[in-house]
NUKEDO-202069 format. One record per residue: x, z, y of N, C-alpha, C in turn; residue in one letter. Coordinates in Angstrom, 3 decimals, m for minus. Atoms other than C-alpha are relative to their C-alpha. Layout:
pt n.X = X; n.Z = Z; n.Y = Y; ca.X = X; ca.Z = Z; ca.Y = Y; c.X = X; c.Z = Z; c.Y = Y; type = A
...
END
This chain:
pt n.X = m0.418; n.Z = 0.493; n.Y = 1.405; ca.X = m21.631; ca.Z = 6.480; ca.Y = 16.995; c.X = 0.669; c.Z = m1.435; c.Y = 0.263; type = M
pt n.X = m0.621; n.Z = 1.329; n.Y = m0.058; ca.X = m19.242; ca.Z = 3.410; ca.Y = 16.700; c.X = 0.129; c.Z = m0.529; c.Y = m1.522; type = K
pt n.X = 0.100; n.Z = 0.583; n.Y = 1.356; ca.X = m19.921; ca.Z = 1.251; ca.Y = 13.662; c.X = 1.099; c.Z = m1.202; c.Y = m0.023; type = I
pt n.X = m1.138; n.Z = 0.938; n.Y = 0.011; ca.X = m16.810; ca.Z = m0.776; ca.Y = 12.598; c.X = m0.437; c.Z = m0.779; c.Y = m1.267; type = I
pt n.X = 0.525; n.Z = 0.973; n.Y = 1.045; ca.X = m17.887; ca.Z = m3.797; ca.Y = 10.316; c.X = 1.507; c.Z = m0.096; c.Y = m0.873; type = E
pt n.X = m1.030; n.Z = 0.268; n.Y = 1.120; ca.X = m15.696; ca.Z = m4.320; ca.Y = 7.080; c.X = 0.088; c.Z = m1.601; c.Y = 0.041; type = S
pt n.X = m0.143; n.Z = 1.441; n.Y = m0.039; ca.X = m14.312; ca.Z = m7.825; ca.Y = 6.881; c.X = 1.404; c.Z = m0.510; c.Y = m0.420; type = G
pt n.X = m1.248; n.Z = 0.409; n.Y = 0.276; ca.X = m11.222; ca.Z = m9.785; ca.Y = 6.774; c.X = 0.646; c.Z = m0.506; c.Y = 1.182; type = I
pt n.X = m0.745; n.Z = 0.124; n.Y = m1.093; ca.X = m8.743; ca.Z = m9.685; ca.Y = 9.591; c.X = 1.631; c.Z = m0.045; c.Y = m0.090; type = K
pt n.X = m1.429; n.Z = 0.242; n.Y = 0.013; ca.X = m5.298; ca.Z = m10.920; ca.Y = 10.240; c.X = 0.638; c.Z = m0.034; c.Y = m1.344; type = D
pt n.X = m0.543; n.Z = 0.263; n.Y = 1.410; ca.X = m4.784; ca.Z = m11.983; ca.Y = 6.650; c.X = 0.675; c.Z = m1.154; c.Y = m0.094; type = V
pt n.X = m0.721; n.Z = 1.420; n.Y = 0.398; ca.X = m2.256; ca.Z = m14.572; ca.Y = 5.613; c.X = m0.283; c.Z = m0.260; c.Y = m1.356; type = K
pt n.X = 0.443; n.Z = 0.285; n.Y = 1.331; ca.X = m3.731; ca.Z = m16.267; ca.Y = 2.655; c.X = m0.049; c.Z = m1.377; c.Y = m0.266; type = A
pt n.X = 0.102; n.Z = 1.566; n.Y = 0.522; ca.X = m3.254; ca.Z = m19.463; ca.Y = 0.587; c.X = m1.447; c.Z = m0.498; c.Y = m0.100; type = H
pt n.X = 1.566; n.Z = 0.745; n.Y = m0.213; ca.X = m6.396; ca.Z = m21.866; ca.Y = 0.929; c.X = m0.553; c.Z = 0.227; c.Y = m1.478; type = E
pt n.X = 0.612; n.Z = m0.103; n.Y = 1.288; ca.X = m6.944; ca.Z = m21.153; ca.Y = m2.829; c.X = m0.340; c.Z = 1.343; c.Y = m0.371; type = S
pt n.X = 0.496; n.Z = m1.371; n.Y = 0.203; ca.X = m7.650; ca.Z = m17.477; ca.Y = m2.449; c.X = m1.407; c.Z = 0.119; c.Y = m0.061; type = V
pt n.X = 1.455; n.Z = m0.109; n.Y = m0.082; ca.X = m11.100; ca.Z = m16.292; ca.Y = m3.328; c.X = m0.231; c.Z = 1.438; c.Y = 0.147; type = K
pt n.X = 0.408; n.Z = m1.342; n.Y = m0.272; ca.X = m12.573; ca.Z = m13.070; ca.Y = m1.950; c.X = m1.351; c.Z = 0.264; c.Y = m0.148; type = V
pt n.X = 1.369; n.Z = m0.312; n.Y = 0.159; ca.X = m15.786; ca.Z = m11.641; ca.Y = m2.916; c.X = m0.493; c.Z = 1.154; c.Y = 1.029; type = V
pt n.X = 0.392; n.Z = m0.957; n.Y = m0.935; ca.X = m17.702; ca.Z = m9.901; ca.Y = 0.007; c.X = m1.004; c.Z = 0.955; c.Y = m0.652; type = M
pt n.X = m0.781; n.Z = m0.566; n.Y = m1.159; ca.X = m18.171; ca.Z = m7.221; ca.Y = 0.955; c.X = 1.303; c.Z = 0.556; c.Y = m0.430; type = P
pt n.X = m1.223; n.Z = m0.541; n.Y = 0.196; ca.X = m14.504; ca.Z = m6.378; ca.Y = 1.066; c.X = 0.676; c.Z = 0.278; c.Y = 1.371; type = S
pt n.X = m0.611; n.Z = m0.372; n.Y = m1.344; ca.X = m12.134; ca.Z = m4.994; ca.Y = 3.687; c.X = 1.490; c.Z = m0.354; c.Y = m0.177; type = N
pt n.X = m1.345; n.Z = 0.552; n.Y = 0.064; ca.X = m8.863; ca.Z = m6.848; ca.Y = 4.119; c.X = 0.599; c.Z = m0.121; c.Y = 1.436; type = L
pt n.X = m0.522; n.Z = 0.210; n.Y = m1.177; ca.X = m6.511; ca.Z = m6.544; ca.Y = 7.022; c.X = 1.483; c.Z = 0.033; c.Y = m0.056; type = Y
pt n.X = m1.398; n.Z = 0.031; n.Y = m0.160; ca.X = m2.923; ca.Z = m7.349; ca.Y = 7.831; c.X = 0.757; c.Z = m0.163; c.Y = m1.172; type = G
pt n.X = m0.680; n.Z = 0.298; n.Y = 1.389; ca.X = m1.991; ca.Z = m8.368; ca.Y = 4.208; c.X = 0.357; c.Z = m1.323; c.Y = m0.307; type = C
pt n.X = m0.456; n.Z = 1.289; n.Y = 0.494; ca.X = m0.504; ca.Z = m11.339; ca.Y = 2.461; c.X = m0.516; c.Z = m0.210; c.Y = m1.452; type = E
pt n.X = 0.536; n.Z = 0.218; n.Y = 1.429; ca.X = m2.335; ca.Z = m13.012; ca.Y = m0.470; c.X = 0.603; c.Z = m1.482; c.Y = m0.348; type = L
pt n.X = m0.706; n.Z = 1.195; n.Y = 0.430; ca.X = m0.340; ca.Z = m15.872; ca.Y = m2.372; c.X = m1.026; c.Z = m0.838; c.Y = m0.596; type = A
pt n.X = 0.868; n.Z = 1.027; n.Y = 0.487; ca.X = m1.894; ca.Z = m18.826; ca.Y = m4.006; c.X = m0.770; c.Z = 0.509; c.Y = m1.290; type = E
pt n.X = 0.846; n.Z = m0.375; n.Y = 1.059; ca.X = m4.861; ca.Z = m18.304; ca.Y = m6.406; c.X = m0.401; c.Z = 1.467; c.Y = m0.309; type = S
pt n.X = 0.355; n.Z = m1.337; n.Y = 0.160; ca.X = m5.331; ca.Z = m14.707; ca.Y = m5.919; c.X = m1.651; c.Z = 0.191; c.Y = 0.110; type = V
pt n.X = 1.241; n.Z = m0.305; n.Y = 0.022; ca.X = m8.721; ca.Z = m13.286; ca.Y = m6.649; c.X = m0.238; c.Z = 1.576; c.Y = 0.323; type = F
pt n.X = 0.270; n.Z = m1.510; n.Y = m0.425; ca.X = m10.162; ca.Z = m10.126; ca.Y = m4.847; c.X = m1.538; c.Z = 0.087; c.Y = m0.191; type = V
pt n.X = 1.310; n.Z = m0.308; n.Y = 0.232; ca.X = m13.508; ca.Z = m8.692; ca.Y = m6.144; c.X = m0.620; c.Z = 0.830; c.Y = 1.086; type = G
pt n.X = 0.702; n.Z = m0.788; n.Y = m0.987; ca.X = m16.174; ca.Z = m6.961; ca.Y = m4.112; c.X = 0.384; c.Z = 1.357; c.Y = 0.129; type = P
pt n.X = m0.233; n.Z = m1.409; n.Y = m0.276; ca.X = m15.801; ca.Z = m3.658; ca.Y = m2.480; c.X = 1.550; c.Z = 0.579; c.Y = m0.172; type = F
pt n.X = m1.481; n.Z = m0.184; n.Y = 0.036; ca.X = m12.043; ca.Z = m3.857; ca.Y = m2.516; c.X = 0.567; c.Z = 0.172; c.Y = 1.420; type = V
pt n.X = m0.679; n.Z = m0.157; n.Y = m1.212; ca.X = m9.876; ca.Z = m2.643; ca.Y = 0.375; c.X = 1.434; c.Z = m0.207; c.Y = m0.115; type = E
pt n.X = m1.340; n.Z = 0.215; n.Y = m0.070; ca.X = m6.408; ca.Z = m3.982; ca.Y = 1.050; c.X = 0.499; c.Z = m0.011; c.Y = 1.276; type = I
pt n.X = m0.355; n.Z = m0.418; n.Y = m1.367; ca.X = m4.521; ca.Z = m2.473; ca.Y = 3.953; c.X = 1.176; c.Z = m1.070; c.Y = 0.526; type = Q
pt n.X = m1.215; n.Z = 0.724; n.Y = m0.648; ca.X = m1.687; ca.Z = m3.963; ca.Y = 6.287; c.X = 1.121; c.Z = 0.267; c.Y = m0.826; type = K
pt n.X = m1.306; n.Z = m0.056; n.Y = 0.736; ca.X = 1.798; ca.Z = m4.551; ca.Y = 4.938; c.X = m0.093; c.Z = m0.013; c.Y = m1.562; type = K
pt n.X = 0.152; n.Z = 0.099; n.Y = 1.416; ca.X = 0.512; ca.Z = m5.239; ca.Y = 1.478; c.X = 0.192; c.Z = m1.416; c.Y = m0.396; type = V
pt n.X = m0.195; n.Z = 1.584; n.Y = 0.500; ca.X = 1.534; ca.Z = m8.416; ca.Y = m0.476; c.X = m0.291; c.Z = m0.018; c.Y = m1.438; type = K
pt n.X = 0.488; n.Z = 0.376; n.Y = 1.551; ca.X = m0.120; ca.Z = m9.841; ca.Y = m3.487; c.X = 0.494; c.Z = m1.287; c.Y = m0.403; type = I
pt n.X = m0.481; n.Z = 1.177; n.Y = 0.506; ca.X = 1.666; ca.Z = m12.342; ca.Y = m5.666; c.X = m0.932; c.Z = m0.914; c.Y = m0.503; type = G
pt n.X = 0.837; n.Z = 1.069; n.Y = 0.336; ca.X = 0.322; ca.Z = m15.624; ca.Y = m6.931; c.X = m0.795; c.Z = 0.345; c.Y = m1.400; type = A
pt n.X = 0.912; n.Z = m0.258; n.Y = 1.305; ca.X = m2.616; ca.Z = m15.588; ca.Y = m9.692; c.X = m0.285; c.Z = 1.288; c.Y = m0.223; type = R
pt n.X = 0.324; n.Z = m1.437; n.Y = 0.219; ca.X = m3.098; ca.Z = m11.809; ca.Y = m9.318; c.X = m1.603; c.Z = m0.111; c.Y = 0.230; type = T
pt n.X = 1.486; n.Z = m0.137; n.Y = m0.077; ca.X = m6.729; ca.Z = m10.797; ca.Y = m9.854; c.X = m0.091; c.Z = 1.714; c.Y = 0.129; type = K
pt n.X = 0.253; n.Z = m1.574; n.Y = m0.526; ca.X = m8.015; ca.Z = m7.432; ca.Y = m8.219; c.X = m1.450; c.Z = 0.082; c.Y = m0.078; type = I
pt n.X = 1.548; n.Z = m0.069; n.Y = 0.165; ca.X = m11.397; ca.Z = m6.355; ca.Y = m9.526; c.X = m0.538; c.Z = 1.149; c.Y = 0.968; type = Q
pt n.X = 0.859; n.Z = m0.829; n.Y = m0.988; ca.X = m14.057; ca.Z = m4.367; ca.Y = m7.692; c.X = 0.393; c.Z = 1.370; c.Y = 0.192; type = S
pt n.X = m0.329; n.Z = m1.265; n.Y = m0.429; ca.X = m13.678; ca.Z = m1.163; ca.Y = m6.013; c.X = 1.329; c.Z = 0.631; c.Y = m0.170; type = H
pt n.X = m1.266; n.Z = m0.384; n.Y = m0.060; ca.X = m10.034; ca.Z = m0.992; ca.Y = m5.917; c.X = 0.569; c.Z = 0.195; c.Y = 1.471; type = S
pt n.X = m0.459; n.Z = m0.228; n.Y = m1.380; ca.X = m7.915; ca.Z = 0.354; ca.Y = m2.990; c.X = 1.356; c.Z = m0.085; c.Y = m0.107; type = F
pt n.X = m1.417; n.Z = 0.257; n.Y = m0.037; ca.X = m4.489; ca.Z = m0.894; ca.Y = m2.191; c.X = 0.342; c.Z = 0.301; c.Y = 1.428; type = I
pt n.X = m0.332; n.Z = m0.421; n.Y = m1.253; ca.X = m2.961; ca.Z = 1.074; ca.Y = 0.539; c.X = 1.343; c.Z = m0.804; c.Y = 0.589; type = C
pt n.X = m1.178; n.Z = 0.599; n.Y = m0.505; ca.X = m0.208; ca.Z = m0.008; ca.Y = 2.928; c.X = 1.306; c.Z = 0.218; c.Y = m0.803; type = E
pt n.X = m1.283; n.Z = m0.193; n.Y = 0.718; ca.X = 3.437; ca.Z = m0.375; ca.Y = 1.550; c.X = m0.041; c.Z = m0.320; c.Y = m1.405; type = L
pt n.X = 0.033; n.Z = 0.159; n.Y = 1.438; ca.X = 2.198; ca.Z = m1.680; ca.Y = m1.808; c.X = 0.430; c.Z = m1.710; c.Y = m0.131; type = V
pt n.X = m0.315; n.Z = 1.389; n.Y = 0.337; ca.X = 3.718; ca.Z = m4.965; ca.Y = m3.273; c.X = m0.171; c.Z = m0.221; c.Y = m1.365; type = T
pt n.X = 0.251; n.Z = 0.305; n.Y = 1.414; ca.X = 2.256; ca.Z = m6.542; ca.Y = m6.402; c.X = 0.367; c.Z = m1.299; c.Y = m0.320; type = I
pt n.X = m0.415; n.Z = 1.367; n.Y = 0.362; ca.X = 3.799; ca.Z = m9.374; ca.Y = m8.276; c.X = m0.892; c.Z = m1.117; c.Y = m0.344; type = G
pt n.X = 0.907; n.Z = 0.992; n.Y = 0.485; ca.X = 2.604; ca.Z = m12.506; ca.Y = m9.746; c.X = m0.647; c.Z = 0.252; c.Y = m1.449; type = E
pt n.X = 0.763; n.Z = m0.004; n.Y = 1.279; ca.X = 0.170; ca.Z = m12.858; ca.Y = m12.705; c.X = m0.459; c.Z = 1.314; c.Y = m0.334; type = D
pt n.X = 0.453; n.Z = m1.425; n.Y = 0.336; ca.X = m1.164; ca.Z = m9.271; ca.Y = m12.411; c.X = m1.277; c.Z = 0.142; c.Y = m0.204; type = C
pt n.X = 1.254; n.Z = m0.491; n.Y = 0.021; ca.X = m4.342; ca.Z = m7.712; ca.Y = m13.237; c.X = m0.240; c.Z = 1.459; c.Y = 0.481; type = F
pt n.X = 0.468; n.Z = m1.287; n.Y = m0.412; ca.X = m5.938; ca.Z = m4.828; ca.Y = m11.309; c.X = m1.348; c.Z = 0.286; c.Y = m0.347; type = I
pt n.X = 1.452; n.Z = m0.400; n.Y = 0.460; ca.X = m8.808; ca.Z = m3.335; ca.Y = m13.080; c.X = m0.814; c.Z = 0.504; c.Y = 1.006; type = G
pt n.X = 0.943; n.Z = m0.675; n.Y = m0.905; ca.X = m11.969; ca.Z = m1.821; ca.Y = m11.452; c.X = 0.418; c.Z = 1.440; c.Y = 0.235; type = H
pt n.X = m0.287; n.Z = m1.307; n.Y = m0.426; ca.X = m11.429; ca.Z = 1.175; ca.Y = m9.412; c.X = 1.394; c.Z = 0.570; c.Y = 0.024; type = G
pt n.X = m1.415; n.Z = m0.487; n.Y = 0.020; ca.X = m7.713; ca.Z = 1.280; ca.Y = m9.331; c.X = 0.336; c.Z = 0.565; c.Y = 1.536; type = V
pt n.X = m0.477; n.Z = m0.706; n.Y = m1.274; ca.X = m6.298; ca.Z = 3.651; ca.Y = m6.537; c.X = 1.587; c.Z = m0.123; c.Y = 0.172; type = M
pt n.X = m1.389; n.Z = m0.176; n.Y = m0.288; ca.X = m2.863; ca.Z = 3.164; ca.Y = m5.076; c.X = 0.344; c.Z = 1.146; c.Y = 1.052; type = F
pt n.X = m0.196; n.Z = m1.154; n.Y = m1.012; ca.X = m1.484; ca.Z = 6.109; ca.Y = m3.133; c.X = 1.404; c.Z = m0.149; c.Y = 0.579; type = I
pt n.X = m1.353; n.Z = 0.050; n.Y = m0.729; ca.X = 1.258; ca.Z = 6.134; ca.Y = m0.449; c.X = 0.329; c.Z = 1.335; c.Y = 0.780; type = N
pt n.X = m0.267; n.Z = m1.406; n.Y = m0.624; ca.X = 0.944; ca.Z = 9.808; ca.Y = 0.798; c.X = 0.202; c.Z = 0.861; c.Y = m1.121; type = D
pt n.X = m0.201; n.Z = m0.881; n.Y = 0.994; ca.X = 2.447; ca.Z = 12.303; ca.Y = m1.341; c.X = m0.060; c.Z = 1.374; c.Y = 0.347; type = V
pt n.X = 0.119; n.Z = m1.362; n.Y = m0.438; ca.X = 1.675; ca.Z = 15.221; ca.Y = 0.705; c.X = 1.173; c.Z = 0.857; c.Y = 0.186; type = F
pt n.X = m1.421; n.Z = m0.629; n.Y = 0.081; ca.X = 5.417; ca.Z = 16.000; ca.Y = 1.119; c.X = m0.050; c.Z = 1.191; c.Y = 1.037; type = S
pt n.X = m0.208; n.Z = m1.246; n.Y = m0.983; ca.X = 4.705; ca.Z = 18.493; ca.Y = 4.124; c.X = m1.300; c.Z = 0.879; c.Y = m0.535; type = S
pt n.X = 0.914; n.Z = m0.926; n.Y = 0.388; ca.X = 1.798; ca.Z = 20.330; ca.Y = 2.071; c.X = m1.247; c.Z = m0.455; c.Y = 0.307; type = G
pt n.X = 1.292; n.Z = 0.551; n.Y = m0.380; ca.X = m1.122; ca.Z = 18.142; ca.Y = 3.361; c.X = 0.100; c.Z = m1.477; c.Y = 0.400; type = G
pt n.X = m0.045; n.Z = 1.377; n.Y = m0.365; ca.X = m2.129; ca.Z = 14.699; ca.Y = 4.425; c.X = 0.972; c.Z = m0.251; c.Y = 1.270; type = P
pt n.X = m0.797; n.Z = 0.454; n.Y = m1.077; ca.X = 0.446; ca.Z = 12.848; ca.Y = 6.620; c.X = m0.634; c.Z = m0.438; c.Y = 1.096; type = A
pt n.X = 0.777; n.Z = 0.601; n.Y = m1.059; ca.X = m2.400; ca.Z = 11.591; ca.Y = 8.681; c.X = 0.533; c.Z = m1.258; c.Y = 0.420; type = G
pt n.X = m0.550; n.Z = 1.356; n.Y = m0.561; ca.X = m1.134; ca.Z = 8.828; ca.Y = 10.950; c.X = 1.425; c.Z = m0.154; c.Y = m0.016; type = G
pt n.X = m1.444; n.Z = 0.130; n.Y = m0.009; ca.X = 2.489; ca.Z = 9.666; ca.Y = 10.346; c.X = 0.571; c.Z = m0.863; c.Y = m1.195; type = D
pt n.X = m0.384; n.Z = 0.877; n.Y = 1.106; ca.X = 3.419; ca.Z = 6.552; ca.Y = 8.375; c.X = 1.508; c.Z = 0.279; c.Y = m0.372; type = S
pt n.X = m1.486; n.Z = m0.331; n.Y = 0.433; ca.X = 7.201; ca.Z = 7.667; ca.Y = 8.281; c.X = m0.043; c.Z = 0.808; c.Y = m1.177; type = S
pt n.X = m0.123; n.Z = m0.849; n.Y = 1.258; ca.X = 6.118; ca.Z = 10.124; ca.Y = 5.467; c.X = m0.524; c.Z = m0.668; c.Y = m1.242; type = K
pt n.X = 0.486; n.Z = 0.775; n.Y = 1.240; ca.X = 4.616; ca.Z = 7.262; ca.Y = 3.366; c.X = 1.102; c.Z = m0.545; c.Y = m0.930; type = W
pt n.X = m0.975; n.Z = 0.585; n.Y = 0.979; ca.X = 6.199; ca.Z = 5.990; ca.Y = 0.353; c.X = m0.500; c.Z = m1.375; c.Y = m0.647; type = K
pt n.X = 0.302; n.Z = 1.227; n.Y = 0.612; ca.X = 6.180; ca.Z = 2.435; ca.Y = m1.134; c.X = m0.214; c.Z = m0.059; c.Y = m1.450; type = S
pt n.X = 0.268; n.Z = 0.330; n.Y = 1.374; ca.X = 4.900; ca.Z = 0.988; ca.Y = m4.354; c.X = 0.333; c.Z = m1.559; c.Y = m0.302; type = T
pt n.X = m0.303; n.Z = 1.527; n.Y = 0.453; ca.X = 6.426; ca.Z = m2.239; ca.Y = m6.220; c.X = m0.377; c.Z = m0.052; c.Y = m1.339; type = R
pt n.X = 0.542; n.Z = 0.281; n.Y = 1.129; ca.X = 4.570; ca.Z = m3.706; ca.Y = m8.909; c.X = 0.592; c.Z = m1.399; c.Y = m0.450; type = I
pt n.X = m0.772; n.Z = 1.416; n.Y = 0.432; ca.X = 6.506; ca.Z = m6.423; ca.Y = m10.945; c.X = m0.931; c.Z = m1.025; c.Y = m0.436; type = G
pt n.X = 0.846; n.Z = 1.233; n.Y = 0.263; ca.X = 5.034; ca.Z = m9.783; ca.Y = m12.404; c.X = m0.516; c.Z = 0.441; c.Y = m1.482; type = N
pt n.X = 0.614; n.Z = m0.165; n.Y = 1.497; ca.X = 2.712; ca.Z = m9.782; ca.Y = m15.507; c.X = m0.247; c.Z = 1.530; c.Y = m0.182; type = N
pt n.X = 0.294; n.Z = m1.506; n.Y = 0.296; ca.X = 1.541; ca.Z = m6.176; ca.Y = m15.110; c.X = m1.506; c.Z = 0.128; c.Y = 0.114; type = V
pt n.X = 1.414; n.Z = m0.353; n.Y = 0.022; ca.X = m1.966; ca.Z = m5.143; ca.Y = m16.015; c.X = m0.211; c.Z = 1.314; c.Y = 0.106; type = S
pt n.X = 0.357; n.Z = m1.374; n.Y = m0.228; ca.X = m3.482; ca.Z = m2.004; ca.Y = m14.699; c.X = m1.463; c.Z = 0.235; c.Y = m0.252; type = I
pt n.X = 1.406; n.Z = m0.520; n.Y = 0.458; ca.X = m6.644; ca.Z = m0.540; ca.Y = m16.362; c.X = m0.796; c.Z = 0.585; c.Y = 0.940; type = G
pt n.X = 0.996; n.Z = m0.644; n.Y = m0.765; ca.X = m9.672; ca.Z = 0.556; ca.Y = m14.652; c.X = 0.113; c.Z = 1.537; c.Y = 0.170; type = S
pt n.X = m0.131; n.Z = m1.375; n.Y = m0.525; ca.X = m9.638; ca.Z = 3.865; ca.Y = m12.636; c.X = 1.323; c.Z = 0.648; c.Y = m0.254; type = N
pt n.X = m1.351; n.Z = m0.500; n.Y = 0.002; ca.X = m5.943; ca.Z = 4.224; ca.Y = m12.959; c.X = 0.457; c.Z = 0.504; c.Y = 1.331; type = A
pt n.X = m0.738; n.Z = m0.347; n.Y = m1.221; ca.X = m3.933; ca.Z = 5.885; ca.Y = m10.202; c.X = 1.455; c.Z = m0.304; c.Y = m0.001; type = T
pt n.X = m1.251; n.Z = 0.268; n.Y = m0.017; ca.X = m0.740; ca.Z = 4.649; ca.Y = m9.139; c.X = 0.621; c.Z = 0.597; c.Y = 1.341; type = I
pt n.X = m0.891; n.Z = m0.759; n.Y = m1.141; ca.X = 1.593; ca.Z = 6.927; ca.Y = m6.986; c.X = 1.183; c.Z = m0.805; c.Y = 0.428; type = M
pt n.X = m1.168; n.Z = 0.838; n.Y = m0.466; ca.X = 4.527; ca.Z = 5.518; ca.Y = m5.046; c.X = 1.201; c.Z = m0.051; c.Y = m0.994; type = P
pt n.X = m0.905; n.Z = 0.186; n.Y = 1.107; ca.X = 6.573; ca.Z = 4.069; ca.Y = m7.881; c.X = 0.377; c.Z = m1.407; c.Y = 0.103; type = V
pt n.X = m0.236; n.Z = 1.185; n.Y = 0.342; ca.X = 8.244; ca.Z = 1.089; ca.Y = m9.066; c.X = m0.392; c.Z = m0.394; c.Y = m1.585; type = K
pt n.X = 0.443; n.Z = 0.382; n.Y = 1.479; ca.X = 6.865; ca.Z = m0.736; ca.Y = m12.341; c.X = 0.572; c.Z = m1.426; c.Y = m0.125; type = I
pt n.X = m0.531; n.Z = 1.307; n.Y = 0.369; ca.X = 8.906; ca.Z = m3.471; ca.Y = m13.854; c.X = m0.906; c.Z = m0.936; c.Y = m0.656; type = C
pt n.X = 0.803; n.Z = 1.058; n.Y = 0.480; ca.X = 7.664; ca.Z = m6.778; ca.Y = m15.168; c.X = m0.592; c.Z = 0.385; c.Y = m1.376; type = D
pt n.X = 0.437; n.Z = m0.039; n.Y = 1.464; ca.X = 5.584; ca.Z = m7.004; ca.Y = m18.491; c.X = m0.395; c.Z = 1.450; c.Y = m0.385; type = N
pt n.X = 0.399; n.Z = m1.393; n.Y = 0.540; ca.X = 3.781; ca.Z = m3.527; ca.Y = m18.446; c.X = m1.413; c.Z = m0.125; c.Y = 0.116; type = V
pt n.X = 1.395; n.Z = m0.322; n.Y = m0.028; ca.X = 0.242; ca.Z = m2.495; ca.Y = m19.309; c.X = m0.208; c.Z = 1.413; c.Y = 0.200; type = V
pt n.X = 0.321; n.Z = m1.327; n.Y = m0.445; ca.X = m1.142; ca.Z = 0.495; ca.Y = m17.710; c.X = m1.399; c.Z = 0.303; c.Y = m0.523; type = I
pt n.X = 1.165; n.Z = m0.219; n.Y = 0.859; ca.X = m4.099; ca.Z = 2.071; ca.Y = m19.850; c.X = m1.016; c.Z = 0.382; c.Y = 1.213; type = G
pt n.X = 0.968; n.Z = m0.335; n.Y = m0.955; ca.X = m7.384; ca.Z = 2.772; ca.Y = m18.083; c.X = 0.005; c.Z = 1.559; c.Y = 0.306; type = A
pt n.X = 0.106; n.Z = m1.490; n.Y = m0.321; ca.X = m7.613; ca.Z = 6.245; ca.Y = m16.365; c.X = 1.410; c.Z = 0.501; c.Y = 0.050; type = G
pt n.X = m1.184; n.Z = m0.471; n.Y = 0.004; ca.X = m3.804; ca.Z = 6.569; ca.Y = m16.403; c.X = 0.484; c.Z = 0.460; c.Y = 1.373; type = A
pt n.X = m0.599; n.Z = m0.468; n.Y = m1.424; ca.X = m1.900; ca.Z = 8.355; ca.Y = m13.541; c.X = 1.493; c.Z = m0.079; c.Y = m0.144; type = V
pt n.X = m1.293; n.Z = 0.566; n.Y = 0.136; ca.X = 1.489; ca.Z = 6.675; ca.Y = m13.038; c.X = 0.767; c.Z = 0.887; c.Y = 1.160; type = V
pt n.X = m0.503; n.Z = m0.906; n.Y = m0.860; ca.X = 3.628; ca.Z = 9.399; ca.Y = m11.340; c.X = 1.648; c.Z = m0.344; c.Y = 0.239; type = T
pt n.X = m1.420; n.Z = 0.425; n.Y = 0.013; ca.X = 7.146; ca.Z = 7.965; ca.Y = m12.092; c.X = 0.280; c.Z = m1.404; c.Y = m0.216; type = K
pt n.X = m0.243; n.Z = 1.426; n.Y = 0.271; ca.X = 8.893; ca.Z = 4.673; ca.Y = m12.224; c.X = 0.018; c.Z = m0.369; c.Y = m1.391; type = D
pt n.X = 0.097; n.Z = 0.459; n.Y = 1.515; ca.X = 8.490; ca.Z = 2.540; ca.Y = m15.190; c.X = 0.965; c.Z = m1.249; c.Y = m0.042; type = I
pt n.X = m0.990; n.Z = 1.227; n.Y = m0.123; ca.X = 11.648; ca.Z = 0.412; ca.Y = m15.856; c.X = 0.135; c.Z = m0.675; c.Y = m1.466; type = S
pt n.X = 0.015; n.Z = 0.611; n.Y = 1.224; ca.X = 10.978; ca.Z = m0.675; ca.Y = m19.479; c.X = m1.435; c.Z = m0.596; c.Y = m0.273; type = E
pt n.X = 1.273; n.Z = 0.533; n.Y = 0.299; ca.X = 8.211; ca.Z = m3.086; ca.Y = m20.515; c.X = m0.665; c.Z = 0.735; c.Y = m1.121; type = P
pt n.X = 0.709; n.Z = m0.740; n.Y = 1.080; ca.X = 5.493; ca.Z = m1.651; ca.Y = m22.715; c.X = m1.176; c.Z = 0.408; c.Y = 0.495; type = G
pt n.X = 1.245; n.Z = m0.413; n.Y = m0.206; ca.X = 2.226; ca.Z = m0.073; ca.Y = m22.925; c.X = m0.002; c.Z = 1.510; c.Y = 0.354; type = V
pt n.X = m0.061; n.Z = m1.399; n.Y = m0.494; ca.X = 1.727; ca.Z = 3.219; ca.Y = m20.857; c.X = m1.562; c.Z = 0.516; c.Y = 0.295; type = Y
pt n.X = 1.305; n.Z = m0.432; n.Y = m0.249; ca.X = m1.188; ca.Z = 5.578; ca.Y = m20.738; c.X = 0.005; c.Z = 1.448; c.Y = 0.081; type = A
pt n.X = m0.060; n.Z = m1.508; n.Y = m0.059; ca.X = m2.124; ca.Z = 9.315; ca.Y = m20.049; c.X = 0.192; c.Z = 0.454; c.Y = 1.474; type = G
pt n.X = m0.093; n.Z = m0.838; n.Y = m1.223; ca.X = m1.852; ca.Z = 11.788; ca.Y = m17.209; c.X = 1.011; c.Z = 1.154; c.Y = m0.281; type = N
pt n.X = m0.786; n.Z = 1.178; n.Y = m0.801; ca.X = 1.132; ca.Z = 11.585; ca.Y = m16.445; c.X = 0.069; c.Z = m1.118; c.Y = m1.164; type = P
pt n.X = m0.275; n.Z = 1.175; n.Y = 0.900; ca.X = 1.505; ca.Z = 7.996; ca.Y = m17.898; c.X = 1.400; c.Z = 0.047; c.Y = m0.865; type = A
pt n.X = m1.085; n.Z = 0.051; n.Y = 0.893; ca.X = 3.846; ca.Z = 7.861; ca.Y = m20.828; c.X = 0.137; c.Z = m1.196; c.Y = m0.900; type = K
pt n.X = m0.133; n.Z = 1.226; n.Y = 0.975; ca.X = 5.137; ca.Z = 4.905; ca.Y = m23.021; c.X = m0.546; c.Z = 0.279; c.Y = m1.272; type = K
pt n.X = 0.633; n.Z = m0.125; n.Y = 1.418; ca.X = 3.040; ca.Z = 4.435; ca.Y = m26.204; c.X = 0.600; c.Z = m0.865; c.Y = m0.881; type = L
pt n.X = m0.713; n.Z = 0.910; n.Y = 0.972; ca.X = 4.805; ca.Z = 1.361; ca.Y = m27.494; c.X = 0.362; c.Z = m1.179; c.Y = 0.696; type = R
pt n.X = m0.474; n.Z = 1.063; n.Y = m0.627; ca.X = 6.505; ca.Z = m1.792; ca.Y = m26.753; c.X = m1.090; c.Z = m1.112; c.Y = m0.135; type = D
pt n.X = 0.994; n.Z = 0.929; n.Y = 0.120; ca.X = 4.489; ca.Z = m4.987; ca.Y = m26.099; c.X = 0.765; c.Z = m1.142; c.Y = m1.035; type = I
END
């Protein structure tokens, strides 16, 4: 058996970043005043903008970019593998898709974010499943997430 310790490896982070352990961060970039709660995993090639807060038990996979002044609730899951060949891509990262989250976006607890683009000034409700790009500011919720109202 081989045990691999979680921790922080090869992370580019501003000195004002706060990370609550245990967390698993590697190969990512965290801008100034980012907060990362416990039991969070942030994978390589992820960029997190200034003053963004990521709450506990969230998973941010490769190829995700999150803007400034965002809030990621507890247990939010980002997905980069859409099973385009009928099953998991495994180590074939050429099949993975990227996600871009704009500035001032709040994502409620237990939401699932598929590979999409979300514009600035959006609220995603708790438990929502975002399957398509969001190009208009507003409040979105449901499965699949739909616009409920303007902000």
